N, C-alpha and C positions, 0 to 999 in steps of 0.2 A: 524132609523127603518129600516127593510129590504125593498128593492125597490118593488114597485109593478108591475108585468109584464104588458106590454102594448100589444095592439092587433098587433104591429109591431115586438114584441119581439119573439126570438126562445124558450124562456124560458117558459116551462110549468110544471105543477105538475101532475104526472101520466098520461101524454098525454093529459092533459087539464082538469083533474077532480080535484075537492077539492081546497084547499087554501095552501099557504106555511106553512111548519111546523114551530114550536117555534125554535127561533135562537139557543138556547143552547143544541144542540143535543149531545154535548160531555158529558152531565151529565146523559144521559139516559142509561138503561141496554142494553147490546148487542143486545137482541132480539127486543127491541123496535127501536133501530137504524136500524137493519136490515130492518124491516117492512117499516120505513120511506123512507129508500134509494130504496126499490123495488117500492114503491108507486110513487117516482119521476121518475124512470126508466121505469114504465110501458107505454106501448104504443109506445115506440121508436124502430125503426128496426135497426139502426145503431148508435153505440156509439164510441167515440174517447176518449181514457183515456191518458193524457200527464203527463210525469215526469218533474222534474226540468231539465234545460239545463245541458249538460255534466253530465248525471245521474250516480249516485253511485249504488250500489247493493240494498240498502234499497228503493230507489225510483223506479228502474226497477222492483223489486220482488212485491212490492205493486201494481204497475201499471198492471202487468200480472195477479196478483190474482184477482183485481177488474174486470177486463175484462173477466176472467173466471167466476166469480160470476154473472155479468150481462147476459152472455150468458146462464148459467145454471139455474138461479133462477128468472131472471127478463123478460125473454122472448125476449130479444134482440138478433136479428138474427147474427149480426156481431158486435164485439167490438174489435177495433184495439188499439195498443199501440203505441204511437209516442213519439219522443224525439227531443230536439234541440240540437245544438252543437254536441259534438263527445263523443264517448265511448273510451278513450284512454289508461287508465292504463291497464297493462297486466293482472291483476287479473280480471278487470271488462270486459275485451275483452273475457278471458277464460270463466267467469261467463255466458255470453250471448251464446258464442259457444258451451260449454260443455253441458249446460241445453237445448240448442236449443229454446231459448226464443223468442217469436214472437214479436220483437220489430223494428220499421220502423223510419227512419229520417223523420222528419216533412216535409222536402222538397219534399218528394215522396208522400204525401197526399194531397187530396183536402179537405180542412177543410169544405166546404160548403156541402159535401156529408152527414155529420153526424148531426144527430137530437139531440143528446145528448152528452154534453161535460163534462169531468171530469178532476180534476186535483189531483195528488197525491204527498205527500211529498213537496208540495209547495202550495201557494195560489195566488188567482188572483191579488192582489196589489203588491206582492213582486217583479215582473219583472224579476225573473230568470227563466222564462220559455218561450217558443216560441210561445205561443199564441198571435196572433195579438191583438193590442189594440182595434179593432173594436168589438172582440169577448171576450174580458176579462169580460164585464158586462153580459155575456150570459153563463157563466159557471153554470152547473146544479149541479155538484157534487164536493165537496172539502173535501179530507180526508187527514189529516197532522198531524203529532205529534209535530210540532214546535209551538211556542207561537202564540196565536190567533192575527191576523190583523183584525180589526172590520169590514172592508169593506168585508171580506169573508162571514160574516153573511147574505149578500144581495143574496147569492145563495140560491136555494131551499133547498139543503141539504149540510150542513157544519158542518163535524165532526171534530172540531179543538180546540185546548186548553186543551186537556185532559192530564192525567198523564201517558204518555207512553215514552219509551226510544227509540222506533223506529215505522215508519209507517208500517213496517211488522208485527209488534205486533198487530196493529189495524186491518189489513186485515185478520190476522189469527183468530181474534175474529169473524169477520163477517162470515168467512167459518164455524166455529164451530157453530155459531147461526143458520146457514143455513142447518146444518147437511151435508154440502158439504165436501166430503173427498177429499183433494188435491191430484193430481198426484205426482209421486216421484219428478219430475222436480219442480213443484210449491212448494212443501214442502221444497226442498232443497234451492230453490231461497229465500223463506221466512226465513228459518233458517239462511242462510248466511247474508241476509239483517239485521236481528235482531242482529246477532253476530257481524257483522262489526260495526253498529252504536253505539252499547253499549260496543265495545271492549271486546267482549266475557264476557258480564254481568259484566264489571268491571267499567262502566261509566253510570251515570244517569240512573240507572236501577230500575224498579219498580217491585212490586211482580207479576203483570200481565205479564211483560216481562219474568220472571222466569218461571212462569206456561206455558206461550206460548212456551218458549225454550224446555221445558220438554215434551210439547205435540207434537211438530214438530221433536224432535230428533228421535224417532223410525220410523218417516214416511220419512226421507230424507235419501239420499244415501251417506254414508260416503266415498266411493271411488270417486264419483263425487266431493265431497266437497274438497278432497285432490287434485284433478286436478285443482281446481278453486284457492285454497289458495297457491299452489306452482307451477305456471307457469313458463315456460322459459321466461327470460328477455332480451330485446333488448340492445345493447351496450349503446344506448343513455340513457337508464335508469341509468347506472353507471355513465355515464358523467354527467347527471343532478345532481346526488348526490355529484359528485367531486365539481361541481360549488357550490352547497349548502353549503358544508362543508368549502370550500376554502373562501367563502364570508361571512360566518357566523360571527357575532359580539355578544360578550357577555357584558351584561351591569350589572354591580354591582353583579354579580355571582347569579342572580335571573331571569334574561330576556335575551333571544337570539332572534336575528333578522337576517333574510338572504334574500338576493336579488337573485333570480334564474335567472334573465335577461329574455331570451326569452325561453319558454317551448314548447314542442312538444305536451302536453297535459295539459290543465288547472286543472284537477283534481290531477295533481302531487303536485300541491302547497299545498293542504290539507294534502298529504301523508307526505311531508317533514315537515310541521309544526308540525304534529303529532310525528314523529320520533324525532325531536329536543326536545320534552319534556321529552324524555328518559334521557337527560344529567342531571347529579346529581345536585340537588339543583335548577333546574329551576321551577319558578312559572308562566312564561309566555313564549310563543314562538310566533313569527310573521314571516310568509313566505310570499313572494310576488313575482310575474313574470307578464311578458306581454305575451298576446297570441292574435293574430288578432286585433291588435288595442285596446285592453282592458287590464285593469290592474286587476289581481286577487290577493286577498288577503285572507289569512287564519290564524285565530288566535286560540291559545289553552291557557287555563287558569286553574291554580291549586289553585289560591287564591279564596276561597269561598265568599270573600267579594264583589267580582267583577262578574258581569254578562257579558259574552263575547258577546252575542247577542245584548243587550242594548249597550254596549261599541262601538262595531263595527258599529252600526247605527247612535250613535251620531257624530263618527268621520267622517264616509263616506257618509252620507245621502246627504250633501250639494254638492256632486261632480257628482250626477246622478247615474245611474246604479242601482244596487241592493245590499241589504246587510241584514243580519240577523243571526240567529242561536240560540244556547241553552246557558246554564249557563257556560258551560265549553269549548265550541267550537263554532266557528262562521266563516263566509266568506263574501267577498264582490267582486262586479265586477263593475268596474268603467270604462266608456268609455274614451279613450285617444285621443287627437288631438294635433295639433300644431307641432312646432319643437322639436327636441330631447331635446334641453335645456330646454324647458318648461315642457316636460314630467318628466325629471329628477328633475326639481324643485318641481313638484307635488308630487313625491315619497318622496323627503326629507321632505316636509311639513306634509305628512301623517305620516312617521316614527317618526317624531318630536312629533307629537300629541299622538301617541301611547305610546312613551317613557315617556312622560309627566304623561298620565294616569297610567303607571306602576310604576311612582314615580323614574325613573332612569335617567330622562333627563339630569342631571348634572354629571352622572357617565362617566368615560372615558372608551370607549369600548375596549375589547380585542379580537383579532382574535381568533377564536376557535382553529385553527390549530397551532396557536402560543402560546396559553396559556400553562403555565407549568402544568404538572401532579401533583396532590396531593401526 
């Protein structure tokens, strides 16, 4: 059952009025969701909305849209957007810069200043966000399109576990329910967030995603979108891909795995895993790399019999950190310690477990660049 707020808790509903809403907010119509959200936010002057660490466009766009909604419809005087980690990919840097999105590293924020806490595109128990453990039980608002973690239902407002391809889709629904016309920048952000997470409506897309895409299309700026999608790329981007292709191994003509070694940005791991799925015949791709004493892994799956999010949790959860995702894509972050030999042994063990799950553990790998062309 949802936890009951105590006298010492920061958590309140509507500034201290009423009781917690029913747990399965995800099943309510958009207007009913909005009413419950505004009730939770009522009476708060300052709000902080956090993305997941090393945020992607979907997470950033959703957070900015929620902050905008709280200021315009909930009476919140100041709603800030914070993130942990870095914004590293060239497209993501351009996304924030071109649209002038007001996002701030969490290190620059005093969390105790904010009476209302929200998480988007992540959930309190996942661990892939920068909220300190002392505040994880104090999250008031959770909005996320990823599979439900039951602990999230302890928050006064948890819209999680619905049928959406992106969290941007969910926030666009809130704006529509509130009859709040987004600015060109917010509309473009949500459009790109939806587009990126569903791979231009080609992956895990629902009818609601399509309807939202069409609603946002005339409201966003195509020229700004072009600047985001086609930024100039640093030399290290191409160097990283050289490493990815050089170290990639193909197993049984259906699975490809690559070790990126040390990366300059952890979100490049997901980009590489995505790119490797374009290799003909692949049903699985796994990319992994280290960044600041952490191991980042990204998994892509075409085999509909396997759930990527469930698989990566089963394999990685015993090693600490965080893991999760969807049916076709998932990621994990695992803390690294010990000597270099111990770290290498951990990587080998994890890769072995993935290969067993793929059913190719007994296959002799072939180097991608050394494999003969068909």
